[in-house]
C-alpha positions in Angstrom: -126.2 -75.8 -144.4 -125.7 -78.4 -141.7 -122.5 -80.3 -141.2 -121.4 -83.6 -139.7 -118.2 -84.5 -137.9 -115.9 -87.4 -138.9 -113.2 -88.6 -136.5 -110.6 -91.4 -136.7 -108.1 -92.2 -133.9 -104.6 -93.5 -133.9 -103.7 -94.9 -130.4 -100.1 -95.8 -129.5 -99.8 -98.3 -126.6 -96.5 -99.0 -124.8 -96.4 -102.8 -124.4 -95.4 -104.1 -120.9 -92.0 -105.7 -121.6 -88.8 -105.5 -119.6 -86.7 -104.9 -122.6 -87.1 -102.9 -125.8 -88.6 -104.2 -129.0 -85.4 -104.7 -131.0 -82.7 -104.8 -128.4 -82.1 -105.8 -124.7 -82.1 -102.3 -123.2 -84.4 -101.8 -120.2 -87.9 -100.1 -120.6 -87.9 -98.9 -117.0 -89.5 -95.4 -116.7 -87.8 -92.5 -115.0 -84.2 -93.5 -115.3 -81.5 -90.8 -115.9 -81.4 -89.6 -119.5 -79.5 -91.8 -122.0 -78.8 -94.5 -119.5 -80.9 -97.2 -121.2 -79.3 -97.2 -124.7 -77.1 -99.3 -126.8 -75.8 -99.3 -130.5 -79.1 -100.8 -131.7 -81.5 -98.2 -130.3 -79.0 -95.4 -130.9 -78.9 -96.4 -134.6 -75.1 -97.1 -134.8 -74.0 -98.3 -138.2 -73.7 -102.1 -138.4 -76.0 -102.8 -135.4 -78.7 -105.4 -136.1 -82.2 -105.5 -134.5 -83.7 -108.7 -133.0 -87.5 -108.9 -132.5 -88.7 -109.1 -128.9 -90.8 -112.3 -128.7 -92.8 -111.1 -125.7 -93.7 -107.8 -127.4 -94.8 -109.7 -130.5 -97.0 -112.0 -128.5 -98.6 -109.1 -126.5 -99.3 -107.4 -129.9 -101.0 -110.5 -131.2 -103.1 -110.7 -128.0 -104.5 -107.2 -128.5 -105.1 -107.8 -132.2 -107.1 -111.0 -131.4 -109.1 -109.2 -128.6 -110.1 -106.6 -131.1 -111.4 -109.2 -133.5 -108.7 -108.6 -136.1 -107.6 -110.9 -138.9 -104.0 -111.8 -138.4 -101.5 -111.6 -141.3 -100.2 -115.0 -142.2 -96.9 -113.6 -143.1 -95.3 -111.1 -140.7 -93.2 -108.4 -142.3 -91.6 -105.2 -141.0 -90.9 -102.0 -143.0 -88.7 -98.9 -142.7 -90.6 -95.6 -142.4 -88.1 -93.1 -143.6 -88.0 -89.5 -142.2 -85.5 -87.2 -140.6 -86.0 -85.8 -137.1 -83.4 -85.3 -134.3 -85.1 -87.9 -132.0 -84.8 -90.6 -134.6 -81.0 -91.4 -134.9 -81.4 -94.0 -137.7 -83.4 -91.6 -139.8 -86.0 -94.4 -140.2 -88.4 -96.1 -137.8 -88.9 -99.9 -137.9 -92.7 -100.3 -138.3 -95.2 -102.2 -140.4 -97.0 -100.9 -143.4 -97.8 -103.2 -146.3 -98.7 -106.2 -144.0 -99.8 -105.0 -140.6 -100.0 -107.6 -137.8 -103.8 -107.3 -137.5 -106.4 -105.8 -139.8 -110.2 -105.5 -140.3 -111.0 -105.6 -136.6 -113.9 -104.1 -134.6 -114.7 -102.7 -131.1 -118.3 -102.2 -129.9 -118.8 -99.2 -127.7 -121.7 -98.5 -125.4 -123.1 -95.0 -125.0 -126.5 -93.8 -123.7 -127.9 -97.3 -123.7 -127.0 -98.0 -127.4 -124.2 -100.0 -129.1 -122.1 -98.7 -131.9 -119.5 -100.7 -133.8 -116.2 -99.0 -134.5 -114.1 -100.7 -137.2 -110.3 -101.2 -136.6 -108.4 -100.6 -139.8 -105.0 -101.9 -138.6 -103.0 -103.0 -135.6 -99.2 -102.9 -136.0 -96.0 -103.1 -134.0 -93.3 -100.5 -134.1 -90.6 -98.7 -132.1 -90.9 -95.5 -130.2 -88.5 -92.5 -130.8 -86.4 -90.5 -128.4 -87.7 -87.6 -126.4 -86.9 -83.9 -127.1 -86.6 -81.7 -124.1 -87.3 -78.0 -124.6 -88.1 -76.8 -121.1 -86.1 -73.8 -119.8 -83.9 -73.9 -122.8 -83.7 -70.8 -125.0 -81.4 -71.6 -127.8 -81.2 -75.4 -128.0 -83.0 -78.6 -127.0 -81.8 -81.8 -125.4 -82.5 -85.4 -126.5 -83.1 -88.4 -124.2 -82.9 -91.7 -126.1 -84.2 -93.9 -123.3 -87.6 -94.2 -125.0 -85.9 -94.9 -128.4 -86.9 -98.5 -129.2 -89.7 -98.9 -126.6 -92.2 -101.4 -128.1 -95.3 -99.6 -129.3 -98.6 -101.0 -130.7 -100.5 -98.6 -133.0 -104.2 -99.2 -133.2 -105.9 -97.2 -136.0 -109.7 -96.9 -136.4 -111.7 -96.2 -139.5 -113.3 -92.8 -139.6 -116.4 -94.1 -137.7 -116.6 -91.7 -134.8 -118.9 -88.7 -135.1 -118.3 -86.6 -132.0 -115.6 -85.8 -129.4 -117.8 -87.5 -126.7 -117.9 -90.7 -128.8 -114.1 -90.6 -129.3 -113.6 -90.5 -125.5 -116.0 -93.4 -125.1 -114.0 -95.4 -127.6 -110.7 -94.6 -125.8 -112.2 -95.6 -122.5 -113.4 -98.9 -123.9 -110.1 -99.6 -125.6 -108.1 -98.7 -122.4 -110.3 -101.1 -120.4 -109.6 -103.9 -122.8 -105.8 -103.3 -122.7 -105.9 -103.3 -118.9 -107.9 -106.6 -118.8 -105.3 -108.1 -121.2 -102.5 -106.8 -118.9 -100.4 -105.8 -122.0 -99.8 -102.2 -120.8 -100.2 -100.1 -117.7 -101.9 -97.5 -119.9 -100.4 -94.6 -117.9 -101.1 -91.5 -120.1 -98.9 -89.3 -117.9 -95.9 -91.5 -118.6 -96.7 -91.8 -122.3 -97.8 -95.5 -122.1 -101.0 -94.6 -123.9 -101.0 -91.8 -126.5 -103.5 -90.7 -129.0 -103.5 -88.8 -132.3 -106.8 -87.7 -133.7 -107.9 -87.1 -137.3 -110.9 -84.9 -137.7 -112.9 -83.5 -140.7 -116.3 -82.0 -141.3 -118.5 -82.3 -144.3 -122.0 -81.2 -145.4 -124.8 -83.5 -144.1 -125.5 -86.2 -146.6 -122.2 -85.9 -148.5 -120.4 -89.3 -148.9 -116.9 -87.9 -149.7 -114.8 -87.1 -146.6 -113.8 -83.5 -145.9 -110.2 -82.3 -145.6 -108.8 -83.7 -142.4 -106.3 -82.4 -139.9 -104.4 -84.5 -137.4 -104.1 -83.4 -133.8 -101.0 -84.5 -131.8 -100.0 -84.0 -128.1 -103.1 -85.5 -126.6 -102.1 -87.1 -123.3 -105.5 -87.3 -121.5 -109.1 -88.1 -122.2 -109.9 -84.5 -121.2 -107.5 -83.1 -123.7 -108.8 -85.4 -126.5 -112.3 -84.0 -125.9 -111.3 -80.4 -125.7 -109.0 -80.6 -128.7 -111.6 -82.2 -130.9 -114.2 -79.7 -129.8 -112.0 -76.8 -130.6 -110.9 -78.2 -134.0 -114.4 -79.0 -134.9 -115.5 -75.4 -134.3 -112.4 -74.1 -136.1 -113.1 -76.1 -139.3 -116.8 -75.3 -139.2 -116.0 -71.5 -139.1 -113.6 -71.9 -142.0 -116.2 -73.6 -144.2 -119.0 -71.3 -143.2 -116.8 -68.3 -144.2 -116.4 -69.8 -147.7 -112.7 -70.7 -147.2 -111.0 -74.2 -147.4 -109.6 -76.3 -144.6 -105.9 -77.1 -145.1 -104.7 -80.6 -144.6 -102.1 -80.4 -141.9 -100.8 -81.7 -138.6 -101.7 -79.5 -135.6 -100.6 -79.5 -131.9 -102.9 -79.2 -129.0 -101.9 -76.4 -126.7 -103.5 -77.3 -123.3 -102.6 -73.9 -121.7 -104.4 -71.9 -124.3 -106.9 -74.7 -125.2 -106.4 -74.3 -128.9 -104.7 -76.2 -131.7 -101.6 -74.7 -133.4 -100.4 -75.5 -136.9 -97.3 -77.8 -136.8 -96.6 -78.9 -140.4 -98.4 -79.8 -143.6 -99.8 -83.4 -143.4 -97.6 -86.1 -144.9 -99.0 -88.9 -147.0 -97.7 -92.5 -146.9 -95.6 -92.1 -150.0 -93.7 -89.3 -148.3 -92.1 -91.8 -145.9 -90.8 -94.0 -148.8 -91.7 -97.3 -147.0 -89.7 -100.4 -148.0 -89.2 -103.8 -146.4 -86.8 -103.9 -143.4 -83.8 -105.9 -144.7 -82.5 -106.7 -141.2 -85.7 -108.5 -140.0 -86.7 -111.2 -142.4 -90.4 -112.0 -143.0 -91.8 -115.1 -141.3 -95.0 -117.1 -141.4 -97.1 -117.1 -138.3 -98.2 -120.7 -137.5 -101.9 -121.2 -136.6 -100.8 -123.4 -133.6 -98.9 -120.4 -132.1 -101.9 -118.2 -132.7 -104.2 -120.5 -130.8 -101.7 -120.6 -127.9 -101.9 -116.8 -127.6 -105.7 -116.9 -128.0 -106.0 -119.2 -125.0 -104.3 -116.5 -122.8 -107.1 -113.9 -123.5 -109.2 -113.5 -120.3 -112.8 -112.6 -119.9 -113.0 -109.1 -121.5 -115.1 -106.1 -120.3 -118.1 -106.7 -122.6 -118.5 -110.3 -121.6 -118.0 -109.4 -117.9 -120.6 -106.6 -118.1 -123.2 -109.1 -119.5 -122.3 -111.6 -116.8 -122.6 -109.0 -114.0 -126.1 -108.2 -115.2 -127.1 -111.8 -115.3 -125.3 -113.2 -112.3 -125.5 -110.3 -109.9 -128.7 -108.6 -111.0 -127.0 -105.3 -111.7 -128.4 -102.6 -114.0 -126.8 -101.9 -117.3 -125.4 -98.7 -116.0 -124.0 -100.1 -112.7 -122.4 -103.1 -114.5 -120.9 -100.7 -117.1 -119.3 -98.5 -114.5 -117.9 -101.3 -112.4 -116.3 -103.3 -115.3 -114.6 -100.3 -116.8 -111.6 -100.6 -114.4 -110.5 -104.2 -114.0 -109.2 -103.7 -110.5 -112.6 -102.3 -109.4 -114.5 -105.2 -111.0 -112.1 -107.7 -109.3 -112.8 -105.9 -106.0 -116.5 -106.1 -106.5 -116.4 -109.8 -107.2 -114.4 -110.5 -104.1 -116.9 -108.5 -102.0 -119.9 -110.1 -103.7 -118.6 -113.5 -102.5 -119.0 -112.2 -98.9 -122.2 -110.1 -99.3 -125.4 -111.1 -101.0 -127.0 -107.7 -101.5 -125.1 -107.0 -104.7 -127.1 -103.9 -105.8 -126.4 -102.2 -102.5 -122.7 -103.2 -102.8 -122.6 -101.8 -106.4 -124.1 -98.5 -105.2 -121.5 -98.1 -102.5 -118.7 -98.8 -104.9 -120.0 -96.4 -107.6 -121.1 -93.5 -105.4 -118.9 -93.6 -102.3 -115.7 -95.5 -103.2 -115.3 -94.1 -106.7 -116.0 -90.6 -105.2 -113.0 -91.1 -102.8 -110.8 -92.4 -105.6 -111.6 -89.6 -108.0 -111.2 -87.0 -105.3 -107.7 -88.2 -104.5 -106.9 -89.2 -108.1 -105.8 -92.7 -107.1 -106.6 -96.3 -108.1 -108.2 -98.8 -105.9 -105.0 -100.8 -105.7 -103.5 -97.8 -103.8 -106.1 -98.1 -101.0 -105.6 -100.0 -97.8 -109.2 -101.2 -98.0 -109.9 -104.9 -97.3 -113.0 -106.5 -98.9 -114.0 -107.9 -95.4 -113.9 -104.4 -93.9 -116.3 -102.9 -96.5 -118.6 -105.9 -96.3 -118.6 -105.8 -92.4 -119.6 -102.1 -92.6 -122.5 -102.8 -94.9 -123.6 -105.7 -92.7 -123.6 -103.3 -89.7 -126.0 -101.0 -91.6 -128.2 -104.0 -92.4 -128.3 -104.9 -88.7 -129.1 -101.3 -87.6 -125.8 -101.1 -85.7 -124.8 -97.9 -87.6 -126.8 -95.7 -89.9 -126.0 -95.1 -93.6 -125.0 -91.5 -92.7 -122.5 -92.8 -90.1 -121.1 -95.3 -92.6 -120.4 -92.6 -95.2 -118.4 -90.7 -92.6 -116.7 -94.0 -91.5 -115.6 -95.3 -94.9 -112.8 -92.7 -95.5 -111.4 -93.5 -92.0 -111.5 -97.2 -92.7 -109.5 -96.5 -95.9 -107.1 -94.2 -94.2 -106.3 -96.3 -91.1 -106.9 -99.9 -92.5 -108.7 -100.7 -89.2 -111.9 -102.8 -89.1 -115.2 -100.9 -88.8 -116.3 -102.6 -85.6 -113.2 -101.3 -83.9 -113.7 -97.7 -85.1 -117.4 -97.7 -84.3 -116.8 -98.9 -80.7 -113.9 -96.5 -80.2 -115.8 -93.4 -81.4 -119.1 -94.3 -79.9 -121.0 -94.5 -83.2 -123.4 -97.2 -82.3 -126.9 -96.5 -83.7 -129.5 -95.5 -81.2 -132.4 -98.0 -81.3 -133.7 -97.6 -77.8 -137.3 -96.5 -78.2 -137.7 -94.7 -74.9 -134.5 -92.6 -75.6 -135.7 -91.8 -79.1 -139.2 -90.8 -77.9 -137.6 -88.4 -75.3 -135.5 -86.8 -78.1 -138.4 -86.6 -80.5 -140.7 -85.0 -78.0 -138.1 -82.4 -77.4 -137.7 -81.8 -81.2 -141.5 -81.5 -81.7 -141.9 -79.0 -78.9 -139.0 -76.9 -80.4 -140.6 -76.8 -83.9 -144.3 -76.0 -83.6 -144.5 -74.7 -87.2 -143.6 -78.2 -88.5 -146.4 -79.6 -86.4 -148.8 -77.1 -87.9 -147.5 -77.9 -91.4 -148.2 -81.6 -90.8 -151.7 -80.8 -89.7 -152.2 -79.0 -93.0 -151.2 -82.1 -94.9 -147.6 -81.1 -95.8 -145.6 -84.4 -96.0 -142.2 -82.6 -95.8 -142.9 -81.6 -92.2 -142.2 -85.2 -91.1 -138.8 -85.2 -93.0 -137.9 -81.9 -91.5 -138.4 -83.3 -88.0 -136.5 -86.5 -88.8 -133.6 -84.3 -89.9 -133.7 -82.4 -86.6 -133.6 -85.6 -84.7 -130.7 -86.9 -86.7 -128.9 -83.6 -86.1 -129.4 -83.9 -82.3 -128.2 -87.5 -82.2 -125.3 -86.7 -84.6 -126.6 -89.2 -87.1 -126.7 -92.1 -84.6 -130.5 -92.5 -84.5 -132.2 -95.2 -86.5 -133.9 -93.1 -89.2 -136.6 -95.7 -89.9 -137.5 -95.9 -86.3 -137.4 -92.2 -85.9 -139.8 -91.7 -88.8 -142.3 -94.2 -87.3 -142.2 -92.6 -83.9 -142.6 -89.0 -85.3 -145.6 -90.0 -87.4 -147.2 -91.6 -84.4 -146.6 -88.6 -82.2 -147.8 -86.1 -84.9 -151.0 -88.1 -85.5 -151.7 -87.9 -81.7 -151.5 -84.1 -82.0 -154.4 -84.0 -84.5 
């Protein structure tokens, strides 16, 4: 029997506000424990919440960008449960009437488009943080996160593989960054994900028994956790047993999921309307004002890059993924007309440096003019592409213009024909086997000799000119 995998994701996004969602406490990350609290976020009796207008507007912005319908009446609910990090013993959330519903997000993978339905988008508050590290008999609680504004984005079970789940998350993160509603820093908890996964026999319409995986704080962990859980459930079914509906924790050290608790249903939380936040009608005029603040989103920008700059589907897709990189590309493109070459340098060389150092382009001291000047120096045969690849990290590290570095280090490309002929003749005399291979019709002999010349000149020779002279010299040998 063959099986298929069904995945749905619940993404929690910390909204970029200066104060919490129901009180005036700061949302600043990294402050000493329990220094950003007040009677409201600590759940003291008699304290009353007040909705943060900025958080609500940012939430609406996301819901509209995800093509959601917006509830005409906004209502908040109490989600009741007991846990030490929730001092009120309930969380102010939305249940019966979420802010947004019936949305969609198109994802692109392997040249194809797939539509992922968004079930709901709702606003809620974060809980406190339990600290267990180095503590044997007790845990500590930091309530600084209690009351942080969170937006929960829930998909329908439309994803069918761990790879597709990661593609969806990357697309969603890109939209959130374009909207500037969150910094999406997964290490600081600004973007968190819970994954629901089940398997069922191929062709069956009824969903299988699902498990929910928590503690997923990176795209890598999302993929690994879903892959493990998928195999675990398949092994259970193939052995003739039944999957238990439960919540499981991802253990990144052992790369397995561990059972946490049996899975709750909505009725277990005894939702009821929040009496301290009255329902209110959302006027269409206010919605239109928020809609006007939505910028060009990644999908529209990808299509424009293909049409306006002549980029391939792949190159445009990579560049628009990060807003800062796409902005940098456009600023460079205004100074340099060979956009495909520019795109290639950004994707291969610049992204390689960023990934190697695990940093964002905003953290680089790289001016658009410096990169463009370097590319123009290649075009004008002042330096070779090989030299430029060695030069780029130094331009980034020092912030100095390429002309200055090239002059100081003596990296000017050798284009003097007489000098190149002298070096080439020496290389040919030192490699008689390559000459014989050329005479036998082996084309790689020429490239071998070109490489030897580039080696002797430390990459400063003009490769095109070197190739022309070598071919001319070798034909004279025949």
